[in-house]
C-alpha positions, 0 to 999 in steps of 0.5 A, spaced: 355 395 656 363 394 657 367 396 650 371 390 648 377 394 648 376 395 656 380 391 660 375 389 666 379 386 672 377 380 675 381 375 679 387 375 684 392 378 679 397 374 681 399 372 674 405 377 672 408 377 679 408 370 679 411 369 673 416 373 674 418 370 681 418 363 678 423 366 673 427 370 678 427 364 683 429 359 678 435 363 676 437 364 683 437 356 684 440 355 678 446 359 680 447 356 686 446 349 683 452 351 678 456 354 684 455 347 688 457 343 682 463 348 680 465 347 688 465 339 687 469 339 681 474 344 684 475 340 690 474 333 687 468 332 691 466 333 698 468 330 704 467 333 711 473 337 711 471 341 705 464 341 706 465 344 713 470 349 710 465 352 705 460 353 710 465 356 715 464 362 710 459 367 712 458 369 705 456 362 703 451 361 708 448 367 706 448 365 699 445 358 701 440 362 705 438 366 699 438 359 695 433 356 700 429 362 701 428 362 693 426 355 693 421 356 698 418 362 695 418 358 688 414 352 692 409 357 695 407 360 688 406 353 685 402 350 691 398 356 691 396 356 684 395 349 684 390 350 690 387 356 687 385 352 681 383 345 684 381 347 691 374 350 690 371 351 697 374 357 699 375 355 706 378 349 705 383 352 700 384 358 706 386 352 711 390 348 706 394 355 704 395 356 712 398 349 713 403 350 707 405 357 709 406 354 716 410 349 713 414 353 709 416 358 715 418 352 719 423 350 713 426 357 713 427 357 721 430 350 720 434 353 715 437 359 719 438 354 725 442 349 720 446 355 717 447 359 724 445 355 729 452 352 731 455 345 732 
């Protein structure tokens, strides 16, 4: 018999890590959004020339990449939790998780292409 004071581990144990990831990525996204609003206010809005000059800065591209990576990781945690809660056949859940991962990786590749691909 298991004592009521002994923790018996069950499940995937994503809870604490997911909670922390969601908070940290939310803070990164909030900071980037505040930066963009501040830049818009500072420059009186965004026109093409302002936008191009902002993104010509390599550091801003890195910050923008970190924003997008945070957004995608944040989305992954949320979607995976939804799939774990509501898709019960494990095979169907695995298939959906693979599709979501493929789409998120494609978005990350697209982000790299937009930020450093030229044109």
